[in-house]
N, CA, C and O atoms as a Tinker XYZ file with bonds, in Angstrom:
   268  protein
     1  N     24.476000    9.568000    7.736000    73     2
     2  CA    23.336000    9.619000    6.840000    64     1     3
     3  C     22.061000    9.897000    7.637000    63     2     4     5
     4  O     21.899000    9.445000    8.771000    81     3
     5  N     21.196000   10.627000    7.029000    73     3     6
     6  CA    19.907000   10.930000    7.648000    64     5     7
     7  C     18.799000   10.332000    6.787000    63     6     8     9
     8  O     18.884000   10.305000    5.559000    81     7
     9  N     17.775000    9.862000    7.454000    73     7    10
    10  CA    16.635000    9.278000    6.763000    64     9    11
    11  C     15.549000   10.329000    6.568000    63    10    12    13
    12  O     15.134000   10.998000    7.515000    81    11
    13  N     15.102000   10.462000    5.334000    73    11    14
    14  CA    13.956000   11.318000    5.033000    64    13    15
    15  C     12.831000   10.373000    4.640000    63    14    16    17
    16  O     13.000000    9.523000    3.765000    81    15
    17  N     11.694000   10.525000    5.283000    73    15    18
    18  CA    10.591000    9.606000    5.040000    64    17    19
    19  C      9.283000   10.350000    4.795000    63    18    20    21
    20  O      9.038000   11.411000    5.368000    81    19
    21  N      8.462000    9.780000    3.945000    73    19    22
    22  CA     7.135000   10.335000    3.667000    64    21    23
    23  C      6.041000    9.482000    4.293000    63    22    24    25
    24  O      4.876000    9.593000    3.908000    81    23
    25  N      6.398000    8.634000    5.250000    73    23    26
    26  CA     5.425000    7.727000    5.859000    64    25    27
    27  C      4.275000    8.509000    6.475000    63    26    28    29
    28  O      3.110000    8.197000    6.225000    81    27
    29  N      4.587000    9.518000    7.275000    73    27    30
    30  CA     3.527000   10.282000    7.945000    64    29    31
    31  C      2.620000   10.967000    6.924000    63    30    32    33
    32  O      1.396000   10.921000    7.044000    81    31
    33  N      3.217000   11.590000    5.935000    73    31    34
    34  CA     2.450000   12.291000    4.899000    64    33    35
    35  C      1.505000   11.324000    4.173000    63    34    36    37
    36  O      0.322000   11.618000    4.000000    81    35
    37  N      2.030000   10.188000    3.757000    73    35    38
    38  CA     1.212000    9.206000    3.044000    64    37    39
    39  C      0.134000    8.608000    3.945000    63    38    40    41
    40  O     -1.000000    8.390000    3.517000    81    39
    41  N      0.505000    8.348000    5.192000    73    39    42
    42  CA    -0.444000    7.770000    6.145000    64    41    43
    43  C     -1.607000    8.724000    6.398000    63    42    44    45
    44  O     -2.764000    8.303000    6.419000    81    43
    45  N     -1.305000    9.999000    6.590000    73    43    46
    46  CA    -2.353000   10.986000    6.843000    64    45    47
    47  C     -3.238000   11.180000    5.614000    63    46    48    49
    48  O     -4.454000   11.325000    5.740000    81    47
    49  N     -2.625000   11.182000    4.417000    73    47    50
    50  CA    -3.407000   11.309000    3.179000    64    49    51
    51  C     -4.377000   10.141000    3.024000    63    50    52    53
    52  O     -5.487000   10.306000    2.518000    81    51
    53  N     -3.946000    8.958000    3.466000    73    51    54
    54  CA    -4.770000    7.756000    3.348000    64    53    55
    55  C     -5.780000    7.632000    4.487000    63    54    56    57
    56  O     -6.658000    6.770000    4.451000    81    55
    57  N     -5.653000    8.495000    5.497000    73    55    58
    58  CA    -6.563000    8.442000    6.637000    64    57    59
    59  C     -6.351000    7.223000    7.514000    63    58    60    61
    60  O     -7.295000    6.692000    8.098000    81    59
    61  N     -5.087000    6.778000    7.603000    73    59    62
    62  CA    -4.746000    5.601000    8.399000    64    61    63
    63  C     -4.069000    6.045000    9.692000    63    62    64    65
    64  O     -3.189000    6.906000    9.666000    81    63
    65  N     -4.470000    5.466000   10.815000    73    63    66
    66  CA    -3.826000    5.755000   12.102000    64    65    67
    67  C     -2.497000    5.013000   12.176000    63    66    68    69
    68  O     -2.284000    4.022000   11.477000    81    67
    69  N     -1.612000    5.505000   13.031000    73    67    70
    70  CA    -0.319000    4.846000   13.216000    64    69    71
    71  C     -0.513000    3.392000   13.609000    63    70    72    73
    72  O      0.184000    2.510000   13.108000    81    71
    73  N     -1.453000    3.142000   14.499000    73    71    74
    74  CA    -1.693000    1.774000   14.964000    64    73    75
    75  C     -2.199000    0.879000   13.835000    63    74    76    77
    76  O     -1.872000   -0.306000   13.787000    81    75
    77  N     -2.986000    1.437000   12.939000    73    75    78
    78  CA    -3.498000    0.659000   11.804000    64    77    79
    79  C     -2.370000    0.290000   10.843000    63    78    80    81
    80  O     -2.292000   -0.845000   10.371000    81    79
    81  N     -1.500000    1.254000   10.559000    73    79    82
    82  CA    -0.365000    0.980000    9.683000    64    81    83
    83  C      0.538000   -0.068000   10.333000    63    82    84    85
    84  O      1.004000   -0.995000    9.669000    81    83
    85  N      0.776000    0.085000   11.612000    73    83    86
    86  CA     1.619000   -0.869000   12.335000    64    85    87
    87  C      1.057000   -2.281000   12.218000    63    86    88    89
    88  O      1.806000   -3.230000   11.984000    81    87
    89  N     -0.235000   -2.421000   12.376000    73    87    90
    90  CA    -0.874000   -3.737000   12.275000    64    89    91
    91  C     -0.733000   -4.308000   10.866000    63    90    92    93
    92  O     -0.476000   -5.500000   10.697000    81    91
    93  N     -0.899000   -3.461000    9.864000    73    91    94
    94  CA    -0.813000   -3.912000    8.461000    64    93    95
    95  C      0.571000   -4.445000    8.110000    63    94    96    97
    96  O      0.698000   -5.363000    7.300000    81    95
    97  N      1.607000   -3.874000    8.717000    73    95    98
    98  CA     2.980000   -4.271000    8.370000    64    97    99
    99  C      3.649000   -5.116000    9.459000    63    98   100   101
   100  O      4.815000   -5.487000    9.326000    81    99
   101  N      2.926000   -5.417000   10.517000    73    99   102
   102  CA     3.429000   -6.333000   11.536000    64   101   103
   103  C      4.471000   -5.792000   12.485000    63   102   104   105
   104  O      5.387000   -6.511000   12.887000    81   103
   105  N      4.336000   -4.502000   12.852000    73   103   106
   106  CA     5.247000   -3.907000   13.839000    64   105   107
   107  C      4.433000   -3.201000   14.921000    63   106   108   109
   108  O      3.211000   -3.100000   14.814000    81   107
   109  N      5.103000   -2.718000   15.953000    73   107   110
   110  CA     4.423000   -1.956000   17.005000    64   109   111
   111  C      4.212000   -0.517000   16.540000    63   110   112   113
   112  O      4.931000   -0.025000   15.669000    81   111
   113  N      3.232000    0.145000   17.120000    73   111   114
   114  CA     2.949000    1.540000   16.777000    64   113   115
   115  C      4.170000    2.411000   17.015000    63   114   116   117
   116  O      4.419000    3.349000   16.257000    81   115
   117  N      4.928000    2.117000   18.048000    73   115   118
   118  CA     6.125000    2.898000   18.362000    64   117   119
   119  C      7.133000    2.878000   17.215000    63   118   120   121
   120  O      7.838000    3.861000   16.983000    81   119
   121  N      7.197000    1.765000   16.509000    73   119   122
   122  CA     8.102000    1.666000   15.358000    64   121   123
   123  C      7.689000    2.661000   14.283000    63   122   124   125
   124  O      8.538000    3.305000   13.667000    81   123
   125  N      6.381000    2.787000   14.058000    73   123   126
   126  CA     5.876000    3.745000   13.076000    64   125   127
   127  C      6.202000    5.169000   13.525000    63   126   128   129
   128  O      6.598000    6.002000   12.711000    81   127
   129  N      6.037000    5.445000   14.803000    73   127   130
   130  CA     6.367000    6.770000   15.350000    64   129   131
   131  C      7.841000    7.095000   15.067000    63   130   132   133
   132  O      8.158000    8.182000   14.585000    81   131
   133  N      8.725000    6.160000   15.365000    73   131   134
   134  CA    10.157000    6.386000   15.147000    64   133   135
   135  C     10.486000    6.532000   13.661000    63   134   136   137
   136  O     11.334000    7.340000   13.282000    81   135
   137  N      9.808000    5.744000   12.825000    73   135   138
   138  CA    10.005000    5.883000   11.377000    64   137   139
   139  C      9.615000    7.274000   10.903000    63   138   140   141
   140  O     10.350000    7.917000   10.153000    81   139
   141  N      8.453000    7.729000   11.348000    73   139   142
   142  CA     7.950000    9.037000   10.926000    64   141   143
   143  C      8.852000   10.172000   11.382000    63   142   144   145
   144  O      8.928000   11.212000   10.728000    81   143
   145  N      9.536000    9.975000   12.500000    73   143   146
   146  CA    10.431000   11.004000   13.018000    64   145   147
   147  C     11.864000   10.855000   12.513000    63   146   148   149
   148  O     12.755000   11.597000   12.926000    81   147
   149  N     12.079000    9.888000   11.615000    73   147   150
   150  CA    13.414000    9.680000   11.061000    64   149   151
   151  C     14.420000    9.146000   12.055000    63   150   152   153
   152  O     15.625000    9.323000   11.878000    81   151
   153  N     13.930000    8.481000   13.119000    73   151   154
   154  CA    14.822000    7.975000   14.160000    64   153   155
   155  C     15.017000    6.469000   14.069000    63   154   156   157
   156  O     15.663000    5.870000   14.929000    81   155
   157  N     14.463000    5.859000   13.034000    73   155   158
   158  CA    14.561000    4.414000   12.867000    64   157   159
   159  C     14.726000    4.111000   11.391000    63   158   160   161
   160  O     13.932000    4.564000   10.567000    81   159
   161  N     15.754000    3.347000   11.055000    73   159   162
   162  CA    15.963000    2.924000    9.680000    64   161   163
   163  C     15.258000    1.586000    9.495000    63   162   164   165
   164  O     15.595000    0.611000   10.168000    81   163
   165  N     14.295000    1.528000    8.601000    73   163   166
   166  CA    13.548000    0.278000    8.438000    64   165   167
   167  C     14.376000   -0.802000    7.753000    63   166   168   169
   168  O     15.286000   -0.515000    6.975000    81   167
   169  N     14.041000   -2.041000    8.061000    73   167   170
   170  CA    14.636000   -3.153000    7.320000    64   169   171
   171  C     14.096000   -3.078000    5.893000    63   170   172   173
   172  O     13.109000   -2.391000    5.631000    81   171
   173  N     14.742000   -3.778000    4.990000    73   171   174
   174  CA    14.273000   -3.805000    3.612000    64   173   175
   175  C     12.856000   -4.368000    3.545000    63   174   176   177
   176  O     12.019000   -3.855000    2.802000    81   175
   177  N     12.583000   -5.417000    4.314000    73   175   178
   178  CA    11.251000   -6.023000    4.314000    64   177   179
   179  C     10.208000   -5.032000    4.791000    63   178   180   181
   180  O      9.152000   -4.897000    4.172000    81   179
   181  N     10.490000   -4.334000    5.890000    73   179   182
   182  CA     9.530000   -3.359000    6.417000    64   181   183
   183  C      9.308000   -2.229000    5.418000    63   182   184   185
   184  O      8.172000   -1.809000    5.199000    81   183
   185  N     10.374000   -1.742000    4.820000    73   183   186
   186  CA    10.237000   -0.669000    3.824000    64   185   187
   187  C      9.368000   -1.122000    2.657000    63   186   188   189
   188  O      8.527000   -0.366000    2.171000    81   187
   189  N      9.573000   -2.352000    2.213000    73   187   190
   190  CA     8.784000   -2.871000    1.093000    64   189   191
   191  C      7.327000   -3.109000    1.497000    63   190   192   193
   192  O      6.416000   -2.870000    0.705000    81   191
   193  N      7.108000   -3.579000    2.723000    73   191   194
   194  CA     5.732000   -3.777000    3.209000    64   193   195
   195  C      4.983000   -2.450000    3.286000    63   194   196   197
   196  O      3.808000   -2.374000    2.926000    81   195
   197  N      5.662000   -1.407000    3.755000    73   195   198
   198  CA     5.042000   -0.077000    3.835000    64   197   199
   199  C      4.746000    0.444000    2.430000    63   198   200   201
   200  O      3.676000    0.999000    2.179000    81   199
   201  N      5.691000    0.263000    1.527000    73   199   202
   202  CA     5.493000    0.697000    0.137000    64   201   203
   203  C      4.279000    0.007000   -0.476000    63   202   204   205
   204  O      3.515000    0.621000   -1.220000    81   203
   205  N      4.111000   -1.268000   -0.159000    73   203   206
   206  CA     2.987000   -2.031000   -0.693000    64   205   207
   207  C      1.657000   -1.482000   -0.162000    63   206   208   209
   208  O      0.680000   -1.400000   -0.907000    81   207
   209  N      1.618000   -1.107000    1.122000    73   207   210
   210  CA     0.400000   -0.549000    1.714000    64   209   211
   211  C     -0.025000    0.707000    0.957000    63   210   212   213
   212  O     -1.210000    0.903000    0.687000    81   211
   213  N      0.939000    1.550000    0.617000    73   211   214
   214  CA     0.636000    2.820000   -0.046000    64   213   215
   215  C      0.711000    2.737000   -1.574000    63   214   216   217
   216  O      0.462000    3.720000   -2.272000    81   215
   217  N      1.055000    1.553000   -2.078000    73   215   218
   218  CA     1.176000    1.358000   -3.532000    64   217   219
   219  C      2.125000    2.391000   -4.153000    63   218   220   221
   220  O      1.823000    3.024000   -5.165000    81   219
   221  N      3.276000    2.529000   -3.506000    73   219   222
   222  CA     4.313000    3.481000   -3.940000    64   221   223
   223  C      5.650000    2.746000   -4.017000    63   222   224   225
   224  O      5.871000    1.799000   -3.263000    81   223
   225  N      6.539000    3.161000   -4.905000    73   223   226
   226  CA     7.893000    2.598000   -4.887000    64   225   227
   227  C      8.607000    2.983000   -3.582000    63   226   228   229
   228  O      8.408000    4.075000   -3.051000    81   227
   229  N      9.425000    2.081000   -3.087000    73   227   230
   230  CA    10.150000    2.319000   -1.837000    64   229   231
   231  C     10.902000    3.645000   -1.879000    63   230   232   233
   232  O     10.905000    4.398000   -0.905000    81   231
   233  N     11.547000    3.926000   -3.029000    73   231   234
   234  CA    12.375000    5.139000   -3.107000    64   233   235
   235  C     11.552000    6.426000   -3.077000    63   234   236   237
   236  O     12.111000    7.504000   -2.878000    81   235
   237  N     10.239000    6.335000   -3.272000    73   235   238
   238  CA     9.377000    7.513000   -3.120000    64   237   239
   239  C      9.032000    7.776000   -1.654000    63   238   240   241
   240  O      8.598000    8.872000   -1.300000    81   239
   241  N      9.225000    6.779000   -0.817000    73   239   242
   242  CA     8.853000    6.893000    0.599000    64   241   243
   243  C     10.075000    7.142000    1.477000    63   242   244   245
   244  O     10.021000    7.938000    2.414000    81   243
   245  N     11.173000    6.461000    1.173000    73   243   246
   246  CA    12.377000    6.554000    2.002000    64   245   247
   247  C     13.553000    7.038000    1.170000    63   246   248   249
   248  O     13.810000    6.535000    0.077000    81   247
   249  N     14.266000    8.026000    1.709000    73   247   250
   250  CA    15.484000    8.523000    1.068000    64   249   251
   251  C     16.535000    8.787000    2.130000    63   250   252   253
   252  O     16.223000    9.244000    3.229000    81   251
   253  N     17.765000    8.499000    1.797000    73   251   254
   254  CA    18.875000    8.779000    2.713000    64   253   255
   255  C     19.658000    9.953000    2.150000    63   254   256   257
   256  O     19.902000   10.036000    0.946000    81   255
   257  N     20.045000   10.853000    3.034000    73   255   258
   258  CA    20.858000   11.993000    2.635000    64   257   259
   259  C     22.158000   12.003000    3.429000    63   258   260   261
   260  O     22.225000   11.475000    4.539000    81   259
   261  N     23.161000   12.594000    2.862000    73   259   262
   262  CA    24.438000   12.758000    3.567000    64   261   263
   263  C     24.291000   13.920000    4.550000    63   262   264   265
   264  O     23.729000   14.965000    4.221000    81   263
   265  N     24.801000   13.716000    5.745000    73   263   266
   266  CA    24.752000   14.804000    6.751000    64   265   267
   267  C     25.890000   15.772000    6.538000    63   266   268
   268  O     26.018000   16.747000    7.278000    81   267
């Protein structure tokens, strides 16, 4: 499965830096980098925390596809 994420798109639209998003959701900036590059599958809590920051449903931000 591959992760498709809109974290970077939403973050840039909101004018938030990676470090700012990381602070808001309680992770390191590197975690946000890996999320944006689809190299890290977020925990349910992290996915929900990110969704809350952007006021979007989780499924609008994260999607899994079959490889």
